[in-house]
N, CA, C and O atoms as CSV, one atom per row, in Angstrom:
chain,resi,resn,atom,element,x,y,z
A,1,MET,N,N,0.851,-1.174,-0.014
A,1,MET,CA,C,-0.005,-0.013,0.012
A,1,MET,C,C,0.894,1.230,0.012
A,1,MET,O,O,1.732,1.393,0.899
A,2,TYR,N,N,0.719,2.091,-0.970
A,2,TYR,CA,C,1.558,3.260,-1.097
A,2,TYR,C,C,0.826,4.547,-0.682
A,2,TYR,O,O,-0.251,4.820,-1.213
A,3,ASP,N,N,1.347,5.311,0.208
A,3,ASP,CA,C,0.814,6.544,0.654
A,3,ASP,C,C,1.623,7.601,-0.068
A,3,ASP,O,O,2.697,7.970,0.408
A,4,ALA,N,N,1.152,8.103,-1.196
A,4,ALA,CA,C,1.918,9.031,-2.032
A,4,ALA,C,C,2.147,10.396,-1.287
A,4,ALA,O,O,3.168,11.052,-1.493
A,5,PHE,N,N,1.214,10.785,-0.457
A,5,PHE,CA,C,1.373,12.064,0.209
A,5,PHE,C,C,2.606,12.086,1.131
A,5,PHE,O,O,3.320,13.085,1.217
A,6,HIS,N,N,2.832,10.956,1.813
A,6,HIS,CA,C,4.001,10.854,2.697
A,6,HIS,C,C,5.147,10.047,2.155
A,6,HIS,O,O,6.128,9.817,2.862
A,7,ASP,N,N,5.050,9.600,0.889
A,7,ASP,CA,C,6.036,8.770,0.255
A,7,ASP,C,C,6.412,7.578,1.140
A,7,ASP,O,O,7.576,7.314,1.441
A,8,GLU,N,N,5.330,6.871,1.538
A,8,GLU,CA,C,5.520,5.705,2.411
A,8,GLU,C,C,4.950,4.483,1.690
A,8,GLU,O,O,3.819,4.495,1.205
A,9,MET,N,N,5.762,3.434,1.633
A,9,MET,CA,C,5.359,2.175,1.016
A,9,MET,C,C,5.241,1.107,2.133
A,9,MET,O,O,6.251,0.748,2.738
A,10,PHE,N,N,4.071,0.618,2.399
A,10,PHE,CA,C,3.806,-0.486,3.348
A,10,PHE,C,C,3.711,-1.739,2.501
A,10,PHE,O,O,3.049,-1.787,1.465
A,11,ALA,N,N,4.423,-2.772,3.006
A,11,ALA,CA,C,4.403,-4.047,2.290
A,11,ALA,C,C,4.461,-5.215,3.272
A,11,ALA,O,O,4.979,-5.101,4.383
A,12,ALA,N,N,3.923,-6.314,2.830
A,12,ALA,CA,C,3.973,-7.553,3.658
A,12,ALA,C,C,3.636,-8.738,2.742
A,12,ALA,O,O,3.028,-8.591,1.682
A,13,SER,N,N,4.054,-9.889,3.197
A,13,SER,CA,C,3.662,-11.147,2.542
A,13,SER,C,C,3.455,-12.205,3.636
A,13,SER,O,O,4.103,-12.156,4.682
A,14,ASP,N,N,2.580,-13.126,3.397
A,14,ASP,CA,C,2.301,-14.161,4.425
A,14,ASP,C,C,3.590,-14.819,4.884
A,14,ASP,O,O,4.328,-15.423,4.105
A,15,GLY,N,N,3.828,-14.678,6.162
A,15,GLY,CA,C,5.032,-15.284,6.767
A,15,GLY,C,C,6.310,-14.528,6.551
A,15,GLY,O,O,7.375,-14.965,6.987
A,16,GLY,N,N,6.222,-13.382,5.875
A,16,GLY,CA,C,7.440,-12.611,5.577
A,16,GLY,C,C,7.653,-11.331,6.359
A,16,GLY,O,O,8.633,-10.622,6.129
A,17,GLY,N,N,6.751,-11.023,7.281
A,17,GLY,CA,C,6.837,-9.808,8.048
A,17,GLY,C,C,6.201,-8.585,7.315
A,17,GLY,O,O,5.753,-8.695,6.174
A,18,ALA,N,N,6.180,-7.486,7.973
A,18,ALA,CA,C,5.615,-6.238,7.432
A,18,ALA,C,C,6.682,-5.150,7.467
A,18,ALA,O,O,7.527,-5.105,8.362
A,19,TYR,N,N,6.618,-4.286,6.477
A,19,TYR,CA,C,7.674,-3.279,6.272
A,19,TYR,C,C,7.120,-1.946,5.878
A,19,TYR,O,O,6.093,-1.867,5.205
A,20,LEU,N,N,7.779,-0.905,6.283
A,20,LEU,CA,C,7.547,0.482,5.866
A,20,LEU,C,C,8.781,0.984,5.262
A,20,LEU,O,O,9.801,1.082,5.944
A,21,ASN,N,N,8.753,1.320,3.976
A,21,ASN,CA,C,9.972,1.778,3.235
A,21,ASN,C,C,11.139,0.865,3.528
A,21,ASN,O,O,12.254,1.344,3.740
A,22,GLY,N,N,10.915,-0.439,3.547
A,22,GLY,CA,C,11.949,-1.412,3.660
A,22,GLY,C,C,12.404,-1.728,5.084
A,22,GLY,O,O,13.258,-2.592,5.284
A,23,ARG,N,N,11.836,-1.029,6.079
A,23,ARG,CA,C,12.185,-1.282,7.481
A,23,ARG,C,C,11.032,-2.071,8.163
A,23,ARG,O,O,9.856,-1.767,7.965
A,24,LYS,N,N,11.401,-3.071,8.957
A,24,LYS,CA,C,10.422,-3.910,9.606
A,24,LYS,C,C,9.612,-3.039,10.609
A,24,LYS,O,O,10.154,-2.187,11.313
A,25,ILE,N,N,8.269,-3.310,10.627
A,25,ILE,CA,C,7.390,-2.617,11.531
A,25,ILE,C,C,6.683,-3.619,12.433
A,25,ILE,O,O,6.583,-4.804,12.116
A,26,ARG,N,N,6.190,-3.110,13.578
A,26,ARG,CA,C,5.437,-3.855,14.587
A,26,ARG,C,C,4.307,-3.002,15.075
A,26,ARG,O,O,4.383,-1.774,15.041
A,27,VAL,N,N,3.250,-3.646,15.531
A,27,VAL,CA,C,2.093,-2.974,16.154
A,27,VAL,C,C,2.522,-2.349,17.468
A,27,VAL,O,O,3.617,-2.613,17.965
A,28,SER,N,N,1.668,-1.533,18.020
A,28,SER,CA,C,1.916,-0.888,19.336
A,28,SER,C,C,1.885,-1.896,20.431
A,28,SER,O,O,1.461,-3.039,20.255
A,29,ALA,N,N,2.362,-1.432,21.614
A,29,ALA,CA,C,2.318,-2.292,22.822
A,29,ALA,C,C,1.253,-1.883,23.770
A,29,ALA,O,O,1.221,-2.403,24.885
A,30,THR,N,N,0.342,-0.954,23.404
A,30,THR,CA,C,-0.725,-0.498,24.278
A,30,THR,C,C,-1.572,-1.653,24.712
A,30,THR,O,O,-2.013,-2.439,23.873
A,31,ARG,N,N,-1.818,-1.787,25.994
A,31,ARG,CA,C,-2.595,-2.900,26.553
A,31,ARG,C,C,-3.916,-2.528,27.154
A,31,ARG,O,O,-4.748,-3.400,27.404
A,32,ASP,N,N,-4.138,-1.230,27.400
A,32,ASP,CA,C,-5.306,-0.711,28.084
A,32,ASP,C,C,-6.021,0.190,27.073
A,32,ASP,O,O,-5.427,1.146,26.574
A,33,ILE,N,N,-7.300,-0.105,26.764
A,33,ILE,CA,C,-8.106,0.626,25.807
A,33,ILE,C,C,-8.173,2.108,26.196
A,33,ILE,O,O,-8.255,2.974,25.325
A,34,ALA,N,N,-8.138,2.399,27.493
A,34,ALA,CA,C,-8.219,3.795,27.950
A,34,ALA,C,C,-7.059,4.690,27.415
A,34,ALA,O,O,-7.173,5.915,27.374
A,35,TYR,N,N,-5.981,4.056,27.022
A,35,TYR,CA,C,-4.802,4.769,26.481
A,35,TYR,C,C,-4.654,4.622,24.980
A,35,TYR,O,O,-3.639,5.015,24.406
A,36,ALA,N,N,-5.659,4.061,24.356
A,36,ALA,CA,C,-5.590,3.711,22.937
A,36,ALA,C,C,-6.041,4.809,22.030
A,36,ALA,O,O,-6.989,5.535,22.327
A,37,MET,N,N,-5.343,4.929,20.896
A,37,MET,CA,C,-5.700,5.820,19.782
A,37,MET,C,C,-6.311,4.888,18.679
A,37,MET,O,O,-5.637,4.017,18.129
A,38,ILE,N,N,-7.580,5.116,18.402
A,38,ILE,CA,C,-8.367,4.228,17.516
A,38,ILE,C,C,-8.816,5.044,16.327
A,38,ILE,O,O,-9.043,6.250,16.428
A,39,ALA,N,N,-8.941,4.372,15.201
A,39,ALA,CA,C,-9.488,5.005,13.970
A,39,ALA,C,C,-10.751,4.273,13.519
A,39,ALA,O,O,-10.961,3.092,13.796
A,40,THR,N,N,-11.577,5.041,12.811
A,40,THR,CA,C,-12.799,4.481,12.223
A,40,THR,C,C,-13.161,5.312,11.002
A,40,THR,O,O,-12.489,6.291,10.676
A,41,GLY,N,N,-14.211,4.914,10.349
A,41,GLY,CA,C,-14.775,5.644,9.233
A,41,GLY,C,C,-16.267,5.494,9.248
A,41,GLY,O,O,-16.822,4.753,10.059
A,42,PHE,N,N,-16.928,6.208,8.338
A,42,PHE,CA,C,-18.328,6.155,8.263
A,42,PHE,C,C,-18.764,5.884,6.821
A,42,PHE,O,O,-18.157,6.396,5.881
A,43,PRO,N,N,-19.824,5.071,6.649
A,43,PRO,CA,C,-20.241,4.727,5.275
A,43,PRO,C,C,-20.818,5.961,4.541
A,43,PRO,O,O,-21.293,6.915,5.159
A,44,TYR,N,N,-20.756,5.897,3.253
A,44,TYR,CA,C,-21.270,6.984,2.411
A,44,TYR,C,C,-22.749,7.239,2.613
A,44,TYR,O,O,-23.218,8.364,2.441
A,45,ASP,N,N,-23.489,6.201,2.976
A,45,ASP,CA,C,-24.952,6.367,3.198
A,45,ASP,C,C,-25.263,6.634,4.658
A,45,ASP,O,O,-26.357,6.275,5.095
A,46,LYS,N,N,-24.402,7.224,5.428
A,46,LYS,CA,C,-24.575,7.421,6.855
A,46,LYS,C,C,-25.828,8.192,7.213
A,46,LYS,O,O,-26.389,7.987,8.290
A,47,LEU,N,N,-26.276,9.067,6.343
A,47,LEU,CA,C,-27.486,9.838,6.652
A,47,LEU,C,C,-28.774,9.051,6.570
A,47,LEU,O,O,-29.761,9.366,7.235
A,48,THR,N,N,-28.745,7.987,5.717
A,48,THR,CA,C,-30.001,7.283,5.522
A,48,THR,C,C,-29.948,5.809,6.042
A,48,THR,O,O,-30.992,5.159,6.096
A,49,SER,N,N,-28.853,5.315,6.392
A,49,SER,CA,C,-28.708,3.946,6.857
A,49,SER,C,C,-28.697,3.874,8.393
A,49,SER,O,O,-28.010,4.662,9.042
A,50,PRO,N,N,-29.446,2.943,8.968
A,50,PRO,CA,C,-29.396,2.766,10.382
A,50,PRO,C,C,-28.044,2.088,10.842
A,50,PRO,O,O,-27.665,2.156,12.011
A,51,ASP,N,N,-27.376,1.464,9.903
A,51,ASP,CA,C,-26.074,0.873,10.150
A,51,ASP,C,C,-24.993,1.884,9.748
A,51,ASP,O,O,-24.243,1.665,8.797
A,52,ASN,N,N,-24.928,2.990,10.488
A,52,ASN,CA,C,-24.048,4.117,10.084
A,52,ASN,C,C,-22.826,4.302,10.973
A,52,ASN,O,O,-22.068,5.257,10.801
A,53,ASN,N,N,-22.634,3.398,11.914
A,53,ASN,CA,C,-21.436,3.405,12.782
A,53,ASN,C,C,-21.559,4.402,13.928
A,53,ASN,O,O,-20.618,4.525,14.713
A,54,LEU,N,N,-22.617,5.082,14.054
A,54,LEU,CA,C,-22.749,6.067,15.130
A,54,LEU,C,C,-22.796,5.441,16.494
A,54,LEU,O,O,-22.117,5.907,17.409
A,55,ARG,N,N,-23.617,4.345,16.664
A,55,ARG,CA,C,-23.704,3.695,17.952
A,55,ARG,C,C,-22.293,3.187,18.395
A,55,ARG,O,O,-21.884,3.374,19.541
A,56,GLU,N,N,-21.591,2.557,17.468
A,56,GLU,CA,C,-20.244,2.054,17.782
A,56,GLU,C,C,-19.304,3.199,18.155
A,56,GLU,O,O,-18.553,3.102,19.126
A,57,PHE,N,N,-19.350,4.270,17.388
A,57,PHE,CA,C,-18.532,5.461,17.653
A,57,PHE,C,C,-18.809,6.005,19.086
A,57,PHE,O,O,-17.885,6.319,19.836
A,58,ASN,N,N,-20.075,6.101,19.421
A,58,ASN,CA,C,-20.478,6.608,20.734
A,58,ASN,C,C,-20.063,5.648,21.874
A,58,ASN,O,O,-19.804,6.089,22.994
A,59,ASN,N,N,-20.004,4.373,21.587
A,59,ASN,CA,C,-19.557,3.389,22.550
A,59,ASN,C,C,-18.074,3.510,22.805
A,59,ASN,O,O,-17.623,3.371,23.942
A,60,PHE,N,N,-17.319,3.764,21.769
A,60,PHE,CA,C,-15.822,3.832,21.892
A,60,PHE,C,C,-15.388,5.179,22.506
A,60,PHE,O,O,-14.496,5.189,23.354
A,61,LEU,N,N,-15.957,6.254,22.127
A,61,LEU,CA,C,-15.478,7.599,22.466
A,61,LEU,C,C,-15.138,7.768,23.946
A,61,LEU,O,O,-14.024,8.199,24.244
A,62,PRO,N,N,-16.022,7.457,24.886
A,62,PRO,CA,C,-15.684,7.702,26.303
A,62,PRO,C,C,-14.712,6.690,26.898
A,62,PRO,O,O,-14.266,6.842,28.035
A,63,ARG,N,N,-14.390,5.667,26.132
A,63,ARG,CA,C,-13.543,4.592,26.736
A,63,ARG,C,C,-12.043,4.606,26.240
A,63,ARG,O,O,-11.211,3.848,26.739
A,64,ILE,N,N,-11.748,5.465,25.278
A,64,ILE,CA,C,-10.460,5.494,24.700
A,64,ILE,C,C,-9.742,6.859,24.827
A,64,ILE,O,O,-10.361,7.847,25.222
A,65,GLN,N,N,-8.485,6.906,24.503
A,65,GLN,CA,C,-7.762,8.179,24.505
A,65,GLN,C,C,-8.235,9.115,23.438
A,65,GLN,O,O,-8.405,10.304,23.704
A,66,GLY,N,N,-8.462,8.617,22.202
A,66,GLY,CA,C,-8.900,9.416,21.085
A,66,GLY,C,C,-9.254,8.614,19.893
A,66,GLY,O,O,-8.879,7.449,19.762
A,67,ILE,N,N,-10.002,9.265,18.995
A,67,ILE,CA,C,-10.437,8.669,17.732
A,67,ILE,C,C,-9.890,9.515,16.565
A,67,ILE,O,O,-9.897,10.744,16.638
A,68,ARG,N,N,-9.450,8.903,15.568
A,68,ARG,CA,C,-8.992,9.567,14.320
A,68,ARG,C,C,-9.835,9.128,13.171
A,68,ARG,O,O,-10.396,8.033,13.192
A,69,ARG,N,N,-9.939,9.950,12.172
A,69,ARG,CA,C,-10.700,9.627,10.917
A,69,ARG,C,C,-9.785,10.059,9.813
A,69,ARG,O,O,-9.714,11.245,9.492
A,70,LEU,N,N,-9.053,9.087,9.202
A,70,LEU,CA,C,-8.057,9.448,8.173
A,70,LEU,C,C,-8.671,9.439,6.752
A,70,LEU,O,O,-8.128,10.070,5.845
A,71,GLY,N,N,-9.783,8.736,6.561
A,71,GLY,CA,C,-10.423,8.771,5.261
A,71,GLY,C,C,-10.078,7.606,4.350
A,71,GLY,O,O,-10.636,7.483,3.260
A,72,SER,N,N,-9.143,6.733,4.799
A,72,SER,CA,C,-8.760,5.598,3.981
A,72,SER,C,C,-8.604,4.379,4.906
A,72,SER,O,O,-7.727,4.347,5.770
A,73,ALA,N,N,-9.470,3.385,4.705
A,73,ALA,CA,C,-9.358,2.175,5.514
A,73,ALA,C,C,-7.983,1.515,5.323
A,73,ALA,O,O,-7.367,1.033,6.274
A,74,ALA,N,N,-7.531,1.511,4.071
A,74,ALA,CA,C,-6.226,0.901,3.817
A,74,ALA,C,C,-5.089,1.593,4.605
A,74,ALA,O,O,-4.206,0.929,5.147
A,75,LEU,N,N,-5.130,2.914,4.654
A,75,LEU,CA,C,-4.105,3.630,5.422
A,75,LEU,C,C,-4.301,3.408,6.964
A,75,LEU,O,O,-3.325,3.265,7.702
A,76,ASP,N,N,-5.543,3.385,7.409
A,76,ASP,CA,C,-5.864,3.123,8.806
A,76,ASP,C,C,-5.185,1.791,9.237
A,76,ASP,O,O,-4.524,1.735,10.274
A,77,LEU,N,N,-5.354,0.756,8.447
A,77,LEU,CA,C,-4.808,-0.541,8.732
A,77,LEU,C,C,-3.258,-0.473,8.768
A,77,LEU,O,O,-2.627,-1.062,9.646
A,78,CYS,N,N,-2.677,0.234,7.829
A,78,CYS,CA,C,-1.210,0.368,7.852
A,78,CYS,C,C,-0.713,1.095,9.066
A,78,CYS,O,O,0.351,0.786,9.602
A,79,TYR,N,N,-1.514,2.096,9.513
A,79,TYR,CA,C,-1.084,2.824,10.743
A,79,TYR,C,C,-1.183,1.942,11.966
A,79,TYR,O,O,-0.387,2.078,12.895
A,80,VAL,N,N,-2.171,1.020,11.982
A,80,VAL,CA,C,-2.221,0.030,13.075
A,80,VAL,C,C,-0.957,-0.823,13.005
A,80,VAL,O,O,-0.296,-1.059,14.016
A,81,ALA,N,N,-0.638,-1.273,11.815
A,81,ALA,CA,C,0.552,-2.142,11.611
A,81,ALA,C,C,1.846,-1.525,12.154
A,81,ALA,O,O,2.657,-2.215,12.772
A,82,CYS,N,N,2.028,-0.249,11.922
A,82,CYS,CA,C,3.324,0.381,12.339
A,82,CYS,C,C,3.257,1.098,13.715
A,82,CYS,O,O,4.206,1.759,14.135
A,83,GLY,N,N,2.085,0.937,14.404
A,83,GLY,CA,C,1.980,1.425,15.779
A,83,GLY,C,C,1.554,2.897,15.905
A,83,GLY,O,O,1.533,3.433,17.013
A,84,ARG,N,N,1.227,3.529,14.833
A,84,ARG,CA,C,0.714,4.908,14.922
A,84,ARG,C,C,-0.729,4.950,15.475
A,84,ARG,O,O,-1.150,5.933,16.085
A,85,LEU,N,N,-1.429,3.907,15.252
A,85,LEU,CA,C,-2.790,3.671,15.830
A,85,LEU,C,C,-2.759,2.350,16.554
A,85,LEU,O,O,-1.976,1.465,16.206
A,86,ASP,N,N,-3.606,2.203,17.565
A,86,ASP,CA,C,-3.695,0.953,18.367
A,86,ASP,C,C,-4.775,0.057,17.843
A,86,ASP,O,O,-4.737,-1.156,18.044
A,87,GLY,N,N,-5.761,0.656,17.155
A,87,GLY,CA,C,-6.869,-0.143,16.635
A,87,GLY,C,C,-7.646,0.592,15.585
A,87,GLY,O,O,-7.455,1.787,15.363
A,88,PHE,N,N,-8.559,-0.163,14.917
A,88,PHE,CA,C,-9.366,0.355,13.820
A,88,PHE,C,C,-10.595,-0.550,13.698
A,88,PHE,O,O,-10.506,-1.769,13.838
A,89,TRP,N,N,-11.742,0.081,13.433
A,89,TRP,CA,C,-12.895,-0.688,13.021
A,89,TRP,C,C,-13.716,0.145,12.043
A,89,TRP,O,O,-13.723,1.375,12.091
A,90,GLU,N,N,-14.401,-0.562,11.164
A,90,GLU,CA,C,-15.260,0.179,10.199
A,90,GLU,C,C,-16.210,-0.797,9.497
A,90,GLU,O,O,-15.832,-1.910,9.129
A,91,PRO,N,N,-17.491,-0.329,9.319
A,91,PRO,CA,C,-18.435,-1.196,8.544
A,91,PRO,C,C,-18.467,-0.796,7.068
A,91,PRO,O,O,-17.885,0.208,6.655
A,92,LYS,N,N,-19.161,-1.613,6.301
A,92,LYS,CA,C,-19.527,-1.382,4.903
A,92,LYS,C,C,-18.256,-1.115,4.061
A,92,LYS,O,O,-18.206,-0.143,3.307
A,93,LEU,N,N,-17.290,-1.933,4.187
A,93,LEU,CA,C,-16.090,-1.821,3.353
A,93,LEU,C,C,-16.055,-2.917,2.279
A,93,LEU,O,O,-16.853,-3.854,2.322
A,94,TYR,N,N,-15.157,-2.803,1.342
A,94,TYR,CA,C,-14.995,-3.738,0.216
A,94,TYR,C,C,-13.595,-4.337,0.269
A,94,TYR,O,O,-12.708,-3.808,0.940
A,95,PRO,N,N,-13.405,-5.432,-0.437
A,95,PRO,CA,C,-12.075,-6.113,-0.422
A,95,PRO,C,C,-10.928,-5.190,-0.788
A,95,PRO,O,O,-9.836,-5.315,-0.235
A,96,TRP,N,N,-11.158,-4.267,-1.709
A,96,TRP,CA,C,-10.065,-3.384,-2.093
A,96,TRP,C,C,-9.714,-2.397,-1.016
A,96,TRP,O,O,-8.630,-1.814,-1.050
A,97,ASP,N,N,-10.598,-2.188,-0.054
A,97,ASP,CA,C,-10.322,-1.330,1.095
A,97,ASP,C,C,-9.458,-2.025,2.166
A,97,ASP,O,O,-8.692,-1.372,2.875
A,98,THR,N,N,-9.593,-3.352,2.271
A,98,THR,CA,C,-9.059,-4.099,3.455
A,98,THR,C,C,-8.095,-5.203,3.181
A,98,THR,O,O,-7.311,-5.541,4.068
A,99,ALA,N,N,-8.095,-5.798,2.001
A,99,ALA,CA,C,-7.300,-7.036,1.758
A,99,ALA,C,C,-5.810,-6.822,2.021
A,99,ALA,O,O,-5.212,-7.573,2.791
A,100,ALA,N,N,-5.209,-5.829,1.406
A,100,ALA,CA,C,-3.775,-5.622,1.578
A,100,ALA,C,C,-3.441,-5.244,3.041
A,100,ALA,O,O,-2.533,-5.802,3.657
A,101,GLY,N,N,-4.182,-4.314,3.544
A,101,GLY,CA,C,-3.952,-3.804,4.932
A,101,GLY,C,C,-4.087,-4.873,5.956
A,101,GLY,O,O,-3.353,-4.871,6.944
A,102,SER,N,N,-5.029,-5.826,5.760
A,102,SER,CA,C,-5.206,-6.899,6.727
A,102,SER,C,C,-3.953,-7.781,6.836
A,102,SER,O,O,-3.559,-8.187,7.930
A,103,VAL,N,N,-3.344,-8.066,5.698
A,103,VAL,CA,C,-2.089,-8.849,5.694
A,103,VAL,C,C,-0.995,-8.069,6.350
A,103,VAL,O,O,-0.212,-8.644,7.107
A,104,ILE,N,N,-0.900,-6.799,6.103
A,104,ILE,CA,C,0.130,-5.938,6.749
A,104,ILE,C,C,0.002,-5.955,8.232
A,104,ILE,O,O,0.999,-6.096,8.940
A,105,VAL,N,N,-1.229,-5.811,8.739
A,105,VAL,CA,C,-1.471,-5.805,10.226
A,105,VAL,C,C,-1.050,-7.131,10.793
A,105,VAL,O,O,-0.299,-7.163,11.768
A,106,ARG,N,N,-1.519,-8.274,10.201
A,106,ARG,CA,C,-1.215,-9.592,10.740
A,106,ARG,C,C,0.311,-9.824,10.771
A,106,ARG,O,O,0.844,-10.365,11.740
A,107,GLU,N,N,1.013,-9.397,9.676
A,107,GLU,CA,C,2.425,-9.654,9.622
A,107,GLU,C,C,3.220,-8.757,10.571
A,107,GLU,O,O,4.368,-9.044,10.908
A,108,ALA,N,N,2.573,-7.654,10.997
A,108,ALA,CA,C,3.252,-6.776,11.980
A,108,ALA,C,C,2.932,-7.185,13.416
A,108,ALA,O,O,3.317,-6.505,14.367
A,109,GLY,N,N,2.214,-8.320,13.563
A,109,GLY,CA,C,1.932,-8.839,14.914
A,109,GLY,C,C,0.522,-8.518,15.430
A,109,GLY,O,O,0.201,-8.858,16.569
A,110,GLY,N,N,-0.307,-7.888,14.636
A,110,GLY,CA,C,-1.641,-7.537,15.082
A,110,GLY,C,C,-2.686,-8.610,14.789
A,110,GLY,O,O,-2.395,-9.713,14.327
A,111,ASN,N,N,-3.901,-8.220,15.084
A,111,ASN,CA,C,-5.040,-9.141,14.936
A,111,ASN,C,C,-6.052,-8.456,14.021
A,111,ASN,O,O,-6.288,-7.256,14.154
A,112,VAL,N,N,-6.650,-9.202,13.095
A,112,VAL,CA,C,-7.663,-8.676,12.212
A,112,VAL,C,C,-8.862,-9.674,12.214
A,112,VAL,O,O,-8.683,-10.883,12.069
A,113,SER,N,N,-10.061,-9.125,12.381
A,113,SER,CA,C,-11.265,-10.009,12.422
A,113,SER,C,C,-12.483,-9.294,12.077
A,113,SER,O,O,-12.444,-8.102,11.771
A,114,LYS,N,N,-13.617,-9.998,12.113
A,114,LYS,CA,C,-14.907,-9.395,12.117
A,114,LYS,C,C,-15.117,-8.811,13.491
A,114,LYS,O,O,-14.308,-9.035,14.392
A,115,TYR,N,N,-16.190,-8.064,13.666
A,115,TYR,CA,C,-16.458,-7.411,14.966
A,115,TYR,C,C,-16.540,-8.394,16.138
A,115,TYR,O,O,-16.150,-8.084,17.264
A,116,ASP,N,N,-17.060,-9.590,15.837
A,116,ASP,CA,C,-17.229,-10.558,16.922
A,116,ASP,C,C,-15.961,-11.363,17.223
A,116,ASP,O,O,-15.973,-12.236,18.091
A,117,GLY,N,N,-14.900,-11.082,16.529
A,117,GLY,CA,C,-13.659,-11.782,16.728
A,117,GLY,C,C,-13.446,-13.000,15.834
A,117,GLY,O,O,-12.395,-13.641,15.859
A,118,SER,N,N,-14.484,-13.300,15.038
A,118,SER,CA,C,-14.350,-14.443,14.111
A,118,SER,C,C,-13.367,-14.051,12.994
A,118,SER,O,O,-13.051,-12.872,12.834
A,119,PRO,N,N,-12.894,-15.020,12.236
A,119,PRO,CA,C,-11.892,-14.707,11.215
A,119,PRO,C,C,-12.289,-13.675,10.209
A,119,PRO,O,O,-13.430,-13.663,9.746
A,120,PHE,N,N,-11.382,-12.815,9.863
A,120,PHE,CA,C,-11.626,-11.774,8.875
A,120,PHE,C,C,-11.859,-12.377,7.508
A,120,PHE,O,O,-11.191,-13.337,7.125
A,121,ASP,N,N,-12.777,-11.835,6.791
A,121,ASP,CA,C,-13.092,-12.231,5.427
A,121,ASP,C,C,-13.227,-10.969,4.634
A,121,ASP,O,O,-14.110,-10.158,4.914
A,122,PRO,N,N,-12.366,-10.768,3.634
A,122,PRO,CA,C,-12.456,-9.504,2.853
A,122,PRO,C,C,-13.776,-9.316,2.097
A,122,PRO,O,O,-14.093,-8.203,1.678
A,123,GLU,N,N,-14.555,-10.407,1.920
A,123,GLU,CA,C,-15.811,-10.302,1.311
A,123,GLU,C,C,-16.902,-9.907,2.241
A,123,GLU,O,O,-17.991,-9.565,1.781
A,124,TYR,N,N,-16.674,-9.934,3.542
A,124,TYR,CA,C,-17.627,-9.548,4.585
A,124,TYR,C,C,-17.392,-8.072,4.899
A,124,TYR,O,O,-16.253,-7.664,5.126
A,125,PRO,N,N,-18.459,-7.263,4.914
A,125,PRO,CA,C,-18.289,-5.801,4.916
A,125,PRO,C,C,-18.044,-5.102,6.304
A,125,PRO,O,O,-18.554,-4.012,6.563
A,126,GLU,N,N,-17.242,-5.780,7.177
A,126,GLU,CA,C,-16.821,-5.087,8.386
A,126,GLU,C,C,-15.440,-5.651,8.770
A,126,GLU,O,O,-15.080,-6.793,8.484
A,127,ILE,N,N,-14.697,-4.750,9.444
A,127,ILE,CA,C,-13.358,-5.173,9.858
A,127,ILE,C,C,-13.049,-4.517,11.206
A,127,ILE,O,O,-13.467,-3.400,11.508
A,128,MET,N,N,-12.314,-5.260,11.971
A,128,MET,CA,C,-11.749,-4.772,13.233
A,128,MET,C,C,-10.305,-5.205,13.258
A,128,MET,O,O,-10.012,-6.383,13.057
A,129,ALA,N,N,-9.369,-4.255,13.508
A,129,ALA,CA,C,-7.944,-4.588,13.590
A,129,ALA,C,C,-7.402,-3.933,14.851
A,129,ALA,O,O,-7.855,-2.868,15.271
A,130,SER,N,N,-6.411,-4.607,15.443
A,130,SER,CA,C,-5.809,-4.097,16.623
A,130,SER,C,C,-4.368,-4.602,16.754
A,130,SER,O,O,-3.883,-5.409,15.962
A,131,ASN,N,N,-3.748,-4.109,17.742
A,131,ASN,CA,C,-2.388,-4.597,18.112
A,131,ASN,C,C,-2.436,-5.993,18.671
A,131,ASN,O,O,-1.385,-6.563,18.965
A,132,GLY,N,N,-3.597,-6.565,18.828
A,132,GLY,CA,C,-3.787,-7.925,19.383
A,132,GLY,C,C,-4.175,-7.817,20.843
A,132,GLY,O,O,-5.175,-8.416,21.238
A,133,ALA,N,N,-3.440,-7.088,21.666
A,133,ALA,CA,C,-3.743,-6.989,23.072
A,133,ALA,C,C,-5.073,-6.290,23.322
A,133,ALA,O,O,-5.723,-6.547,24.335
A,134,LEU,N,N,-5.485,-5.411,22.414
A,134,LEU,CA,C,-6.703,-4.644,22.657
A,134,LEU,C,C,-7.927,-5.316,22.026
A,134,LEU,O,O,-9.043,-4.825,22.199
A,135,HIS,N,N,-7.753,-6.405,21.316
A,135,HIS,CA,C,-8.833,-7.055,20.571
A,135,HIS,C,C,-10.019,-7.366,21.439
A,135,HIS,O,O,-11.135,-6.959,21.116
A,136,PRO,N,N,-9.811,-8.101,22.573
A,136,PRO,CA,C,-10.969,-8.463,23.426
A,136,PRO,C,C,-11.705,-7.236,23.926
A,136,PRO,O,O,-12.932,-7.261,24.020
A,137,GLN,N,N,-10.989,-6.147,24.256
A,137,GLN,CA,C,-11.653,-4.919,24.755
A,137,GLN,C,C,-12.438,-4.255,23.640
A,137,GLN,O,O,-13.507,-3.696,23.885
A,138,MET,N,N,-11.939,-4.307,22.447
A,138,MET,CA,C,-12.641,-3.716,21.297
A,138,MET,C,C,-13.904,-4.501,20.983
A,138,MET,O,O,-14.949,-3.914,20.703
A,139,ILE,N,N,-13.813,-5.810,21.029
A,139,ILE,CA,C,-15.034,-6.593,20.784
A,139,ILE,C,C,-16.105,-6.271,21.829
A,139,ILE,O,O,-17.275,-6.116,21.480
A,140,GLU,N,N,-15.717,-6.169,23.117
A,140,GLU,CA,C,-16.667,-5.857,24.170
A,140,GLU,C,C,-17.336,-4.480,23.875
A,140,GLU,O,O,-18.551,-4.349,24.023
A,141,ILE,N,N,-16.577,-3.499,23.475
A,141,ILE,CA,C,-17.138,-2.190,23.194
A,141,ILE,C,C,-18.066,-2.211,22.007
A,141,ILE,O,O,-19.112,-1.563,22.053
A,142,LEU,N,N,-17.736,-2.930,20.934
A,142,LEU,CA,C,-18.538,-3.025,19.780
A,142,LEU,C,C,-19.905,-3.677,20.069
A,142,LEU,O,O,-20.898,-3.386,19.403
A,143,TYR,N,N,-19.927,-4.552,21.063
A,143,TYR,CA,C,-21.163,-5.236,21.401
A,143,TYR,C,C,-21.870,-4.645,22.624
A,143,TYR,O,O,-22.800,-5.254,23.153
A,144,THR,N,N,-21.445,-3.487,23.067
A,144,THR,CA,C,-22.196,-2.748,24.116
A,144,THR,C,C,-23.450,-2.212,23.499
A,144,THR,O,O,-23.411,-1.640,22.409
A,145,LYS,N,N,-24.545,-2.379,24.156
A,145,LYS,CA,C,-25.874,-1.894,23.637
A,145,LYS,C,C,-26.063,-0.448,24.091
A,145,LYS,O,O,-27.085,0.167,23.785
């Protein structure tokens, strides 16, 4: 995944590790969600869809250090992989948004799944990624009513 604005190339292959401009990267070491920097996004139909990520956003906001909205799920995933973010979740995405970034996160030591923690599927329109340590806490927050 290439970020042209910052001239950063994120790359990974199954079993080969994750890299940023040729240097090995790792996820963050944050273990407590209260100190986490998390990213998310909102679907284009957020005004008309009841599945607009607002409930999830409101569940996360009081429990974390901060939320970022970068505008690119692929870049959000890469930022989790290199430790700039501790986690990411977003609904209504497509394989071209998540496939490469999910490999980069896993190869950097993170965890990528559906919201319920089940295995990630790029054909399924939701993703949650974390440094691994925060995954159970993120699942709990996503399922708070």
